[in-house]
C-alpha positions as CSV (number, residue, x, y, z in Angstrom):
1,M,0.0,0.0,0.0
2,P,1.4,3.4,-0.9
3,N,2.3,5.6,2.1
4,S,0.2,8.7,2.9
5,A,3.0,11.1,1.9
6,S,3.2,9.7,-1.7
7,N,-0.6,9.6,-1.8
8,L,-0.8,13.3,-0.8
9,K,1.9,14.2,-3.4
10,K,0.0,12.3,-6.1
11,H,-3.2,14.4,-5.5
12,K,-1.6,17.8,-5.3
13,P,-3.4,20.4,-7.5
14,I,-1.5,21.2,-10.7
15,I,-0.8,24.8,-11.9
16,S,0.1,25.2,-15.6
17,V,2.8,27.7,-16.4
18,I,3.3,29.0,-19.9
19,P,6.9,29.5,-21.1
20,Y,6.6,33.1,-22.2
21,I,8.4,36.0,-20.5
22,N,5.3,38.2,-20.5
23,A,3.8,35.8,-17.9
24,K,6.9,35.7,-15.7
25,P,5.8,38.4,-13.2
26,L,2.7,36.3,-12.5
27,T,4.4,32.9,-12.3
28,Y,8.0,33.5,-11.1
29,F,7.2,33.3,-7.3
30,L,4.8,30.4,-7.8
31,E,7.5,28.5,-9.6
32,N,10.2,29.4,-7.0
33,K,8.2,29.0,-3.8
34,D,9.6,26.6,-1.1
35,N,7.4,23.8,0.2
36,K,4.8,24.1,-2.6
37,D,1.4,22.5,-1.9
38,Y,0.8,22.2,-5.6
39,D,2.7,20.9,-8.6
40,I,3.9,22.9,-11.6
41,S,3.2,21.8,-15.2
42,Y,4.8,23.6,-18.2
43,N,2.5,23.9,-21.2
44,Y,2.0,26.0,-24.3
45,P,-1.2,28.0,-24.2
46,S,-3.2,25.6,-26.5
47,D,-2.2,22.6,-24.3
48,C,-3.1,24.6,-21.1
49,I,-6.6,25.3,-22.5
50,E,-7.1,21.7,-23.5
51,K,-5.9,20.4,-20.1
52,L,-8.2,22.9,-18.2
53,K,-11.2,21.7,-20.3
54,T,-10.4,18.0,-19.5
55,G,-9.6,18.6,-15.9
56,K,-5.9,17.5,-16.2
57,I,-4.8,20.7,-14.5
58,D,-6.4,22.9,-11.8
59,A,-5.3,26.4,-13.0
60,G,-3.5,28.1,-15.8
61,I,-3.0,31.5,-17.5
62,V,-5.2,31.6,-20.6
63,S,-5.8,34.2,-23.3
64,S,-8.8,36.5,-23.0
65,I,-10.8,34.8,-25.7
66,A,-10.4,31.4,-24.1
67,I,-11.8,32.7,-20.8
68,A,-15.3,32.5,-22.4
69,K,-14.8,29.0,-23.9
70,I,-13.7,27.0,-20.8
71,P,-16.6,25.8,-18.6
72,D,-16.6,25.3,-14.9
73,T,-13.9,27.8,-14.2
74,N,-13.4,31.0,-12.2
75,V,-11.3,34.0,-13.2
76,V,-8.8,35.3,-10.7
77,D,-9.6,38.9,-10.0
78,G,-6.9,41.6,-9.4
79,I,-4.1,40.4,-11.8
80,C,-3.8,40.0,-15.5
81,I,-1.5,40.5,-18.5
82,A,-2.5,43.8,-20.1
83,S,-1.3,46.9,-21.9
84,H,-2.4,50.5,-21.6
85,S,-1.1,51.5,-24.9
86,S,1.7,50.1,-27.1
87,V,2.6,46.5,-26.4
88,E,5.2,46.0,-29.2
89,S,4.8,42.3,-29.3
90,V,1.4,42.0,-31.1
91,L,1.9,43.6,-34.4
92,L,0.4,43.7,-37.9
93,F,3.1,44.0,-40.5
94,S,2.3,45.3,-44.0
95,R,3.9,46.6,-47.2
96,K,0.6,48.4,-48.0
97,E,-1.5,51.0,-46.3
98,I,-4.2,49.6,-44.1
99,E,-6.9,50.9,-46.5
100,E,-5.5,48.7,-49.3
101,T,-5.3,45.6,-47.2
102,K,-7.6,42.8,-48.3
103,T,-6.0,39.5,-47.0
104,I,-4.5,39.2,-43.6
105,G,-2.3,36.3,-42.4
106,L,-3.2,35.1,-38.9
107,D,-0.7,33.9,-36.4
108,P,-1.5,30.2,-35.6
109,N,-0.3,30.7,-32.0
110,S,-2.8,33.3,-30.9
111,G,-6.6,33.2,-30.7
112,T,-7.0,36.5,-28.8
113,S,-4.8,38.6,-31.2
114,N,-6.4,37.0,-34.2
115,A,-9.8,38.0,-32.8
116,L,-8.6,41.5,-32.0
117,I,-7.4,42.3,-35.5
118,K,-10.8,41.2,-36.9
119,I,-12.6,43.4,-34.4
120,L,-10.3,46.4,-35.1
121,M,-10.7,46.0,-38.9
122,E,-14.5,45.5,-38.8
123,K,-15.6,47.7,-35.9
124,W,-13.2,50.5,-36.1
125,K,-11.8,50.6,-39.6
126,N,-15.2,49.5,-41.1
127,K,-13.3,47.1,-43.4
128,K,-14.0,43.6,-44.4
129,C,-10.9,41.4,-45.0
130,N,-10.1,37.8,-45.8
131,Y,-8.2,35.9,-43.1
132,K,-6.1,32.8,-43.3
133,F,-3.4,31.3,-41.2
134,Y,0.3,31.3,-42.3
135,N,2.8,28.7,-41.1
136,T,6.1,30.3,-42.3
137,D,8.3,33.0,-40.9
138,I,7.0,36.6,-41.0
139,E,9.2,37.7,-43.9
140,T,8.3,34.7,-46.1
141,A,4.6,35.3,-45.5
142,L,5.0,39.0,-46.3
143,N,6.9,38.3,-49.5
144,S,4.3,35.9,-50.8
145,K,1.3,36.9,-52.9
146,D,-1.1,35.3,-50.4
147,Y,-1.1,38.1,-47.8
148,D,-1.3,41.9,-47.9
149,A,-0.4,41.9,-44.2
150,V,0.5,39.4,-41.5
151,L,-0.1,39.3,-37.8
152,A,2.7,38.2,-35.4
153,I,3.0,37.9,-31.7
154,G,5.7,37.5,-29.0
155,D,9.5,37.9,-29.2
156,R,9.6,37.2,-33.0
157,A,7.1,40.1,-33.6
158,L,9.1,42.5,-31.4
159,L,12.4,41.5,-32.9
160,F,11.1,41.6,-36.5
161,G,9.6,45.0,-35.9
162,T,12.9,46.3,-34.6
163,Q,14.9,44.9,-37.5
164,N,12.5,46.2,-40.2
165,P,11.7,49.8,-39.4
166,S,10.6,50.6,-43.0
167,L,7.6,48.3,-42.8
168,I,4.1,49.5,-42.0
169,K,3.6,48.3,-38.4
170,I,0.4,48.4,-36.5
171,D,0.4,47.8,-32.7
172,L,-2.9,46.1,-31.9
173,A,-3.0,47.1,-28.2
174,L,-2.3,50.8,-29.1
175,E,-5.0,50.7,-31.8
176,W,-7.5,49.2,-29.3
177,N,-6.6,52.0,-26.9
178,H,-7.2,54.6,-29.7
179,F,-10.5,52.9,-30.6
180,T,-11.9,52.4,-27.1
181,G,-9.9,54.5,-24.7
182,L,-9.3,51.4,-22.6
183,P,-6.4,49.0,-21.9
184,F,-6.4,45.6,-23.6
185,V,-6.3,42.5,-21.4
186,F,-4.4,39.7,-23.1
187,A,-4.6,36.9,-20.5
188,M,-5.7,36.0,-16.9
189,W,-5.5,33.1,-14.5
190,L,-8.3,30.5,-14.6
191,I,-9.0,28.1,-11.8
192,K,-11.3,25.0,-12.0
193,K,-14.3,25.5,-9.8
194,D,-13.8,22.1,-8.1
195,S,-10.1,22.9,-7.3
196,S,-8.8,23.3,-3.8
197,L,-6.5,26.2,-5.0
198,S,-7.2,29.6,-3.5
199,P,-7.2,32.7,-5.8
200,E,-5.1,34.4,-3.1
201,I,-1.9,32.5,-3.9
202,F,-2.1,33.9,-7.5
203,R,-2.7,37.4,-6.3
204,E,0.1,37.2,-3.8
205,A,2.5,35.8,-6.3
206,G,1.5,38.4,-8.9
207,E,1.8,41.3,-6.4
208,K,5.2,40.1,-5.3
209,G,6.2,39.7,-9.0
210,I,5.2,43.3,-9.7
211,Q,7.1,44.6,-6.6
212,Q,10.2,42.6,-7.5
213,I,10.1,42.8,-11.3
214,D,13.8,43.8,-11.5
215,T,14.8,40.5,-9.9
216,I,12.6,38.7,-12.5
217,I,14.2,40.6,-15.4
218,E,17.7,39.7,-14.1
219,S,16.7,36.0,-13.9
220,I,15.3,36.0,-17.5
221,A,18.4,37.7,-18.9
222,F,20.8,35.5,-16.9
223,N,19.1,32.2,-17.8
224,G,18.8,33.2,-21.5
225,E,15.0,32.7,-21.5
226,S,14.5,35.3,-24.3
227,N,16.2,36.4,-27.5
228,L,15.6,40.0,-26.4
229,T,18.4,42.1,-24.9
230,K,18.2,42.9,-21.2
231,Y,17.1,46.4,-22.1
232,Q,14.3,45.1,-24.4
233,I,13.1,42.7,-21.6
234,K,13.1,45.6,-19.1
235,K,11.2,47.9,-21.4
236,Y,8.7,45.2,-22.4
237,L,7.8,44.1,-18.9
238,K,8.0,47.5,-17.2
239,E,6.6,49.8,-19.9
240,N,4.7,47.9,-22.5
241,L,2.9,45.6,-20.1
242,H,1.1,45.9,-16.7
243,Y,-0.3,43.3,-14.4
244,R,-3.0,44.7,-12.2
245,F,-6.7,44.1,-13.2
246,G,-8.8,47.1,-12.1
247,S,-12.0,48.8,-13.3
248,K,-10.6,50.0,-16.6
249,E,-9.1,46.6,-17.4
250,R,-12.5,44.9,-16.6
251,K,-14.3,47.3,-18.9
252,G,-11.8,46.6,-21.7
253,L,-12.1,42.9,-21.3
254,M,-15.9,42.9,-21.2
255,L,-16.0,45.1,-24.3
256,F,-13.6,42.8,-26.1
257,L,-15.8,39.7,-25.2
258,K,-18.9,41.6,-26.2
259,Y,-17.5,42.3,-29.7
260,C,-16.3,38.6,-29.9
261,A,-19.8,37.4,-29.2
262,E,-21.3,39.8,-31.7
263,M,-19.0,38.5,-34.4
264,G,-19.6,34.8,-33.5
265,L,-16.1,34.3,-32.2
266,I,-17.3,33.0,-28.8
267,P,-20.7,31.7,-27.6
268,Q,-23.3,34.4,-27.0
269,N,-24.1,33.0,-23.5
270,Y,-20.5,33.2,-22.2
271,S,-20.0,34.0,-18.4
272,L,-17.2,35.6,-16.5
273,N,-16.9,34.5,-12.9
274,L,-14.4,36.6,-11.0
275,I,-13.2,35.5,-7.6
């Protein structure tokens, strides 16, 4: 018969951590906590979503559009991954003016950013476009005749934008702010309703991460967790992103989900249970 210690360990709740530096201020002190009463699982966002749906993990950071698609979960209030203006890592690249754009290549790694470009084009620019995924690097997609513009996210978007200053570059978070006057919320913690995990551990870790963000930046740079320079990491985490979820962030998130529902990107009867 297995002993009680191994039994207890076997049934620890599981927290999914995504391997992206924009989430580090929210996850660093969960990962590096002593005597954890939970286990850590490292997953890419799509795997995290699937494991939340099937109950294989108890909590994870998921993109804003996925919040409305995963049943039997609560959203942790007070913390998020968001941008007040320019984020510099969610960019539409084009060799044409936006008015001439007809076909946009979507990034296969991002549901939320793909939804956001559709909302901005239709609701703000009053422009209908064709959308299809691309599976090449950004430059190859731009040089092909298949796309007038391509959407890219993450380090590769930030680096490509820096290396190609002559391209037309549209920052989606900045455009959202111009359109709505609100910040854009990219992701939040979700917890399964039947999990023993308290939302307080996520808020405490997030607040500690905000307060000690310079320590996190040093760790990312020292461990080579990003292709960005230390200066770029610092600017990205301290200027382009913010991590507190207040009234403006809530309004921004609810408006984004409203538009998603209107455009058939999420169910009309979605719910948002903040705890």
